[in-house]
N, C-alpha and C positions, 0 to 999 in steps of 0.2 A: 078483788084482786086488782093490784095496779100494775101498770107497765113499768113504772119507775117511781121509786121513793127517794127523795133527796133528804139526807140527814145533815141539818144545819142550815142556818138561814142568813148567812154573810152574803156579800155581793156575788160570790162564785156560786153558791147554792141558789140564790134567787135567779141568776141568769141561766142557769142550767135548767131550772124549772120552766122559765120562760121559753127557751128554745125547744125544750121537750114538749110543751104544750102546742107550740107552733107546728111540731111535727105530728100533731094529733095524737100524741100518746096520753094515756091516762096517768096524770102525775100528781103526786102528793108530796109537799115539802113539810117536814117536821123539824120545828125549832122552838127551844124554850126562850129564846131572845132573837127574834127577827132583826136582821142587820148586823148581828154578831158584834165584834169590836168596833166596826164602822159606826154603829149607832151611838156609841160613847165618845166619839171623837168630836171635840168642840168646833174644829174648823178644818175643812178639807180645801186645798188650794191647788192641787196638782191633778185634779180630775177633769178631762177635757170637756169644755162647754161651761164649766162653773168656775169663775174666778175665785169664789169663796162661798161655800155652802156648809152647813152643819151636817155632821153625820146622821142625825136623826131625820133631817128634812130630806137628804138623799135617800135614806132608808125607806121612807114613806113613799117617795116617788117610784122606787123600785118596786115596792110591794103592791101598789096601786097598778103598775103596768103588768106585773106578773098575773094578778087576779083577773085583769082585764083580758088576758090571753086564754084564760080558762084553767089555769093550774089551781090545785087545792092547796091551801096553806092551813096547818094546825099548829097552834102554840103548845106544844107538848114536849116534854123532856124524854128522850130516848133512853131506855134502861138496858136493853140487850138486843142483839141481832143474832138470829140463828141462820145457818146455811138454808137456802131454800127459796125465798127468804121470808122469815117471819120477824117482824119488828115489834117489841114490846115498849110501850111508852107508860108514863104515869097515869094515863087515862084509858088506854086500850091496846088493842092488838091489831097489826096490819100485815097483809101479804103482799108480795110484789115479785115481779119476774126479774127485776134488776135493782141495783141500789148504787147511789153515789154519795160517798162520804165527803162532806163539806164542813166539818166540825170546827175547822180553824184552830185557835190556839187559846190557851189560858194565861192570864197575866202572871208574871213572876212576882214573887213577894220577897221582901226583905226580913231577915232575921231579926226578931224582937219587935217587929210591927204588929203582929197579930193582936197582941193585948190592946192596942188602941184602934183596930179596925172599926170604922163607924164612930169613933170617939176622937177623931183627929187624923187618922190615917185613911186616905181616900185613894180610889182607883179610877174614878170617873168624874172629870171636871165639869162636864156638861150636867151631870146630875146633881152634884154637890157644891159646885163653884159659887153659886149665888149665896149660899150660907156663910160665905167667908168674905162678904162685902165689907170693906174698910178694915180688914184684919191683915195679919201677918202670916204669909204661908211660905211653903218651900216646895219645889218640884225637883224630884230626883230623876236624873237620866239626861241623855244628850242627844237622843234621836229626834226625828221629825215630830214624833208624837209628843216628846217632852217640850219641844219648842212651841208647837201650837198651844199646848196647855199652858205654858209660861205667858204667851201673848194674850190669851184668853183671860187668864187670871189677872194679869196686869191692868186690865180695864176694870177689875172688880175690887181686887185687894189693895190695901195701903202699901204693902211691900211684898215683893216676891224674891226669895232666894232660889238660886238654881244650884243644886248639888251635883257635881259630875266628877267621876273618878278619872276621866281623861284629860289630856292637856288642851284639847279644843273640841266644842261641840261638833258632833258628827251630822248634824241636821243640814239641810239645804242652805246654801250661802244666803239666799234672800230672806230666810227665817233668822238666821244669825244676825243679819244686819238690822232687822226689825227690833230684835231683843236689845241689841247695843243702843238703839235709840231711846229705849224706855227708861226713864229716870228713875223709876220705882223698882227696877229689877237689878239684882247683884247676883254674878256667877262665881261660884267657888269651884275652882278647878283642882284636880289631883286629890280629891278628898272623898270619903265614904262616911255614912252615918254609922257611928260606933254604938249609940245608944238612944233609944226613945224614952223620955222621961215625963212622969206625970202621976197623979193619983188616979183619979177616975177618968179624966180627959187628958190628952197630950198637951204638955206645957212648954217643952223645949226638946231640942235635939242636940247631942254632942257628937262632933265629928272626930275622925281619927287624928286630926292635927291639934286635938284638945280644945278647939273652939267650941264654944256653946251658943246656940241661937234660940232666942225665944220665938215660938211659932204657935199659932192657933191650929194649923193643919199642915199635913204633908201629903203631897199628890205624887203617887209613885207611878213612874213610866219608864221601866227598865226592861222592856221586852216581854217575851212570852215563850211557852212551851207547847209543843203540838198536843192537841186534845185527841189522842189516839187511843186511849185505854179502852174505848168501846169496841175496837176492832183488833186489839193486840194478840187475840188468840185465834184470829181469822186470816190475817194477812201478814205478809213479810214486812218488818220495819227496818229503817235505817236510823239509828240513834233516836228512836222515838217518832220518826217520820215515816209516813206510809210510802213504801216503794211502788212506783208506777212506771209503765213504759210510755213510749211516745204518744199512745192513744189514751193515756191516763188510766189504764187497766191495772188493777191490782193483781196479786198472786192468786186470788179467788175468782173463779169464772163468774161473770155477771156483776161483779163489784168494781166500781171505779172510785177515784178519789181526786180531789182538787183542792186548791188554795193553800192556806198556811199549814195544813196537816200533811202535805206532801213533800217529797225530797227533790222536786224538779228545779227550784229557783234559788237555791242557797238561802242567803238571809235577806234578799231583794223582795220583801213582801208588800205588795201594792195591790190596791183595789182593782186597777186595770188588768193586772195579771190574773188575778182570781176570776174576774169577769170573762176573760178570754178562755181560761181553762174550763169555766162552766159551759160556755158553748162548744167547746171541743169534746167535753165529756157526754153531752147531750147527743152529739152526732155519733160518737162511739156507741152509746147505749142504742140508738136507732139501727145502726148496722148490726149489732149484736142481736137484737130482737128479730130483725129481718133474716139473719142466718138461722135463728132458732125456728 
């Protein structure tokens, strides 16, 4: 029996496990991919103390710190949660007095791209970027994630096209300025990909302005949707996001939620915010257990 089980291994979940361990709680973190989306980010430049660090490197630092404080981490996929709490994973079953949901979000996908996933359509630049050395690639999206992916790939690929449906990239100004300096980057505004073309592997993309681009790969960075399916029958949701109060408590007693899966921060999804919520949730769990 654990005092707390944290489900999800992103920055919020890791910090929650860290704080809970420092409160001398018996804590277990379950995650099939420690680091969450952060681990797949090629370059993080807005986390205090690090001018530029890869998501995987930052993840490794977080995991090492959490383990040093005594929290247990298991790389397992959670299949179901029962009130009480009993958590079933792909490897076993665990019981806990409380639960923090830190499942984050899942990457959005483009219609027609499924056929070429792992055959030219990519969702992780740090994982697959090196495979496109001296090749022609496209990045879809206009966020910070899309901008950092573009800059990362511009150092590897021969040519990088940015496909964005808006009139201006919505990433931070400093990133936009860097993109403008890269001679091998060309941005297409007010367009969408209409069709992915190829036999076995992706050969080209056709835009809705009828322009055709020959590419070896397309990196998709168009946002995400909350990964709340695991609790949709247990707690109240708000457009797929878990509803929480100021203490990050859900509608189910003993269950808390943090990070990209909750409805507290609008669309401002940042590592620092998830980390802060992780610390707050650990404190809320401590107070809950003390009351019990």
